[in-house]
C-alpha angles and dihedrals in degrees: 000000000000116000118184122188118204115183111208125195111245144151103275142139088234111111092228090068089220139086120218114239111195135201117200119200135019106241106015105032140193115211112208127191102355094187097169143353119260134161092253095051091045091054094048090050094047090051094057140050101248107206101166134032122189141150131229084226138337105255109138093249090062105043107037096118098028093105093046094054093043089056091053098047137048091235125144109244116219132200132184111269113260091019100080093120092048090050094050093048091050097044106024088233132103108231119238095218141004129233135194138183107305094028110133131204124200118228128167088346090302130100135245113203123204115227124194110242110166124163109079086054131003094239097043120141135173130210129229109208107210125337109313091353136131120309127223098218101180108199096344092099144006129195095237129023125006140293121249112241103179133170137274094032098023121077116197098198089052092048093051089048090053095050087052092049093050089047091052092050090053100201121192093241139003119217111205136205090243131032134000129332119284108236098181104043100172094053092048093048090050092050090051093049090050091051090053090049090052094048092045088052093053092048091048092046091049090059094042088055091056106269111141112162121067097247092054094047089050092053095051095041096055122053093179129085107271096197107143094008101055093113093051092047089049091052092046091053091051090051089053092046091051090050092049090048094052090047090052096241095119140354121253122176098182093270109037133036125207135181108257114245113234121216120207 
């Protein structure tokens, strides 16, 4: 099945400065993550019959031109089930239909299957293109660096589960929301899981060493200069604290963290 990537410049925290829009199929086509309009994306859309439009998630850097392309095509616009209001708020457009994990779309006599992929965002999905085929993974993974998973929208437990789910599926390639194709998915997913384990350990160690308030935990958990990314780092620490609290490994009340007292 044809899979075309079109990077479009957009305001984003991703170091590429672009978001990947995708077109799946040659005749009947699915447009995914139209983040902005460009001449190249306009040309690709004009050359195809776009039957479906959807987003991997509704962060602004993935849906900026969704309404515009929907208005110019007869495509069915899809939103995640249970997230219609969120979708409408982000896009300015009421969806035609809703999808959920397991939903399939037919394109060029092949199927696209929706895979649940929460974590980076609550409404995040991925798309399996053909049986056992490549996966459009949105902001679940990136070839270099790491993905932001920041509270309140980000859920670290869900994100780790999503990485493990994708690892188990073992697709031939991952096609991310930012940057080039990921040719060795399992190695990349293992790297991202290891990164999350290391960050979680530094957060937990910070609390064990006596840090209680968020700013102090943040300072101890990160050794690098946080200029320009401090808000993202703070949101990430909160997501890790929430995960550790749910797992019973410390207590976090939204303001202060304490080591959980164990009873024998």
